[in-house]
N, C-alpha and C positions, 0 to 999 in steps of 0.2 A: 400424665406423666412428660416433663421438657426434657427431651433427647435431639439431638439431630437425627434426619432418618437416614438413613446408608443401606445400601448391601447387607454389610456387618451388622449396621444394628438389626436389621429384621431378622436377618438367621440367627442372631442372640435372642430374640423374644422367647419368650415362655410363659405358658399359662399360670395364674394365681387362683386360691380358692379361695380367693376374698371378691373375684368376682373379675368380669372383662374388664380388659380397660384399652386406651389410643393410644399413638404415636402419631402426630403430624409432622407433616413435610416441608420443615426450616432448615437452613443454616446454609443453603449452596443456593448459588445462580440457577441450578435446576430444578430448585423446587418448583411444586405450582400450589398455587395457594387454595388451600381446603382440602389437599387431598391429603387421605389418615390413613393408619392400618390399623385395624380392631383387633385383639385378639383375647381369644376366649379363655376359660379357664380349664377347658380342653386342650389347649394350645393352637385351636387353631385360628389362622392369620387370614384376615380379607383385606380388601383396598378398597373405601371410600371416596366420593370426595362431594365435598357441601355444592350443592346450589345455589343455597339459599338456606338464611335464616331457620333451622331447622328442618330443611328439607336434605336429603343426599340419598344419593345414587349408589349403588354396587359396581366396582370398579373390577374387580376379580378375586382370584383366590391366589395367597400370596404363595403361595406353592408354584403356582403353573406362571405366572408372572413375574419380570424383573423387576426394578423398581423403575427403567429407564422407558419398560412397557406400560406400565403402570400412570406413568407419568402424560404417554403419550394419550391414551385413552381419557383422563383426567381433563386434559386439553380438548379432546372431544366433546368430552360430555358437558364441559362449560362452555364450548362454544353451541352446542345445541341448546343448552338452557338457554345463552344472552338472544337467542333467534327467537326464541318463544316454544318451541318443542316440546311435546304432551307427552312427557314418560308413560304415564300411568295409563292412556290411549295404548301406547308399545307395547304395554307390557299385557293388556288386555290382548292386542290383537297377536301377538306372540304364544298368550294361552290359549285363544281361537285354534290359533293353525295347530300346535301341539295337541287338542282337542280333537282336530277333523284330519287324523292323521289316518291311515286305514286300520292299523294297529290297533290305538287306543279307540279308533269308532266301533270295532270290533269287539274287543275286550268289554266297553261301556254300553254307551245307549244302544246299540245296534244288538247285544246280547240280551237284555232285558227283553226288546221286542221279540227276539225269535224265541226267547223259551215261550212265552207265550202267544205264538204265534204259528209257528214253523214244529212239525210234527218230529222231523228229525234235526233237530237244531243243531246237536252237538256234531253230526256228522257234515249240516251245511256248514259250520263255522271251520271246524279242523282244515274242511276241502279250501277252504279260499286262505287260511293257513299254511298248507302246506304246497296250495299252486302259487300263490302268487308272494310269497316269503321273501321276494325282493322289493317290494314296494310297499313293506307293513309301514315303514316307516317316513312315507311320503303323504303330503298331503292327498286327501283323495282328489280334490278338483284340481289337482298337479298329475297326476295318472294321466299318461297320452298314448297313445297308439305305438311309440316306440316303445313303453314299456311291457305293452302285449305281445309284440314281435321279438321280443326277447323272452317272453313267459313262455309262447309257440316254439321257440328253438331249443328252451329247456324240456319241451313238453313232446319230443319229437319220438318218443319210443310209447306215448300213451297213444288212447283210440280216438277217433275225431269223434265219437258220441260222448266222450269221457271230457274233453276240450271244451266242447259246447257247454257241457252243465256245468263246469265250472265259470265258466266267460259268463253263463245264466246266472249263477250265483253271485258274484261279484257285481252285476250290473242290476241286480235286487237291492244288494246292499247298497250301491250309490243311489238306487234313485228315493230309499229310503233316506238320505243322509240330504238327499234334494227335498225331499216332500217332510222333510221334520226341520230346514230352513238351517241344517248344520252346516252345508255349501250351498253356494248358489246354482251350481250346473256343474256336470262332469264332461270328459273327453271321450269317453265312450260308447254317447246316444247311437252312433251309425255306425260302431265298429262291428262284426261280423267274422266266424271264424268258418274261413273258406276251405273247401277240400284244395288240394292238391295232387297229382299227379301220383305222387306216394303213399296218399292214403287209399286204403284197402275198405270198404266198405263192409262193416260188422253182423254177423246173422244174430238174431236175434236167441238171446239167450234164455231160453226157457229149458229150464230139465227138471223132469219128473223121474219119478220110479215107472222101467219096465215091471210086468208082471213078475217077470222072475226076480228083479234086483228088491220088489216088495216081500215075493216070498222069500230069499234069502236074507233080510232082513230082519221078516220076524223070526225066523229061525236063530238067528243072532240073537235077538232079543229073550229067547226062550231059554239057549244053551245059557246066557250073564244069569240067568236068575235062578236056573239049576247049580249053577258054579256058586252064587251068593250062598245059597240053602245051602251047601257042602259046607262051605268054606265056614258059614255060621257054627256049623254042628262041630267041625274040628276045634274052632275057640273054645265052646264048651266043654268040648273032651280036655284042653288044655287049661280050661277054667277048674275041672271039676279036681283033676290031679292036682292043683294047688292048693285047694280049698277055696274058690273066690266064688263069689258070686256070678252065676250062671245069667248068661245073655239071655235073653228071649227067643225062641223058637221062629223060625219064618214060617208059618204055615204053609201048606201045599196052593191053598188057595190064595193066599198074600201077596203083595207087589213085594222085590225087597227091596227098591229104592222107588223114585220118581221116573228114573229114567224111560221105560216103558212104558206107562202110563200116559205121558207127557207124548212120546211119538206116536201113541195109537191115537190118541184123541186131535192129534195137528193133523194125522191122515183123513181123520174122520169129520173134521171140521173145517179143516183149512186157516184155522186161527193162526196168528203172527205169533211170534216167542214171547214177544212184549204183553199180547193180552193173554198168551195162558201165564205168564209167572202172576199176572197181577189178578188174574182169575179168582173169584170168593164162593163160599160155598152159597152165598146170597146170589150170586149171578145166576144158582143153579138151580131148576126146577125139573128133579126128578117124575114128578107124576105127569106133568104137561109134556115131558121129554124137550125139554129146551132150555138153551143157555140164553136168557137175559139180560145182555151188559153193553154200556157203552165203550164203542171201538175207539183208541187212541188214535190213529188217522185217520179215520173218517169224520171222529167229533172236531180237529183241527180244522177238516176240509170244509166243515158246513158254519164253523164258526169264523171261518173268513169271510163265506159265502152270506152271513152273515140272517144262516138259517139256524133255528132251534132245534139244538143237540139233545137227540131223540137215541136211547140204547136200541141194541140191533138184537132182533129176536132169531135168534137159528136153532131153528130143528136139531135133532139131535138123533142120529143115527142107533141101532141096535145096539151095536157094539161101544160104541159112544156110551150110550144109558151105561153097559154092565159095568165098564172101565171105572165113569166114574163113580155107580153103587160101590164097586169095589174098596177106591179110593175114600168116598165115604165114609164104610166101616173102619177103615185104617186110622185114616188122620180127619174125621169129623169133628171134633177138636178144636182144631186149628181155623183159622178165621180164613186161610187161603187154602185153595187145593192141592195145590204143590207147594209146601212148604220145606224151608229149609234147615237141616239137622241139626246146624249149627248154632243159628240163631233165633230159630224158631219162626222168623219174617219169612216173606217171599224169597224163591229162589231168585236169583239173579244172573245162573251163570250155569248151562249144561257142556260148553265147547270140549271138555275134555273126555268126559263119558260119551258123547255123539261121536268125537271121533274114532274111540276106540271100538264102538259097534261099528260103521261104517266100516272099518278095516276087515274088522271078523268075518261083514260081511261078504267083504269084496267089493263093497262098492264106492267107485273114484269120483272125482267133481262134483259133489254133493253138497249143499247147505242144509242148514236146519230149513231155511225158508225155502228150500225146492219142496218139501215135505206140504206147501199150499200149492203150490204149481202140482203136483201130484193130483191136488184134490180136486184142484179145476178142472186137471184134465180128466179125470174120470168122469166125474161131471160132466163134460163134450162128448166124452166118447159115447157115453150112454144115450145120447140123442137128450139130454136137456138144453131146455132154450134159453140164448144169451141171457135177455134180462134176468132171468131166476138164478143163472149162474152168479150174475152182479149183484143181487140180494145176498146170496148165500156167500158170497167174496165180501160182504161189507163196502163196496167201492161204491164210492160216492158219484162217480162217473163212469160210463158204459165204455170210454175208449180204454180206460186200465184193463176190463177185463179182456177186448178183443186182444190182448199181450197174450192171454192166458188159454183164450177158444182157439184152440187149434188140436191138429188130429196128429198123429203118431202115423210114420210113414206105414208103419207095419196095418196099422189100421183101416188106411186110405188104401194101400192093397188088399185086403179084405173085402171093403165094399166092392172095388172095381169085380174083384172074382165073383160075389152074389151076382152083379149087374149084368156080368158080359160071358161070365164062365172061368173056371182056371185053368182048363186043360189048351194046351196049342194044338 
């Protein structure tokens, strides 16, 4: 298209259905040879400059640059071309920098690595994104100790142990980037989170049920079952009055749903919630009174150590066997022991029901995972040796078991009374 390129000319250019077209910069003393604006059918306008026959470089978006700015950038580009600048190498370098930002690497190559090798990869990645949001757009090799100082100022309300864990996660990611040659090195090798006078040592958070709390929990579960049966009978009465098909009766020996048996099985086996969700009937051998299953976290640890992954063999208590026998009678046709009543597939969440039971039982500051703590604590207080506790807890390292191998203050007091007498 033959026309003099001016600011007014550019403003008046519009897209054509016939395809893109170009207008070259000419007709004035300020014109730059090779500069042109390309107009797409959508109306998008972009400045380019020809640096050689058949070769052109993008100058910028015409909606963002004035004509004078485009001419200045075009002159700079032509000057680089005249001095032998390698534009392709420059683009490769820019792409490498973009790909090496913390956020890009976290959502790209590292995510695939984490999914294959880190059991809690979702929490790992979420923790880095939350704690280090201010450097997600920064190239990993350029993250400095000054960036870490800002991070610490933003995390003053967070416990020292949590800060150290977040830093460990970040350094693990950076070390992986170095190992895979995404970046040559990083600047946090020697960086440590040091305690200050304001930091208070935190006590170990090992929460388990007291005997009284466990009794209240069991009573609340029983009350919930009775209410569910009563509600079903009221529903049947309502259905009968309207001539509807009657819902099935919940028999006295049946579970109303999966919450009670899942909680009881967690108390009797110490299985994590995820392992309970994925428990299938193929894992259960009621004749031998055992569960034979590959445990999620343990399998990741063995894989990382280069060891063969083997299923854990967990013996079942009498109560655990009774729970599973009743579950099989009710739900044996399903693949998983605890299936979703909506999808028929594995359960994925019991937060709402578990929270309601805790409220009914008057139990505070307690998580589902603390049922696992309770299992370990019962073993220790019964005098089970630490290595057997490790095996029953399916820990890959006995150091993890030591977190659970504690005695309650009351239990210690009873031991002293037995040894030295309880009367003053």
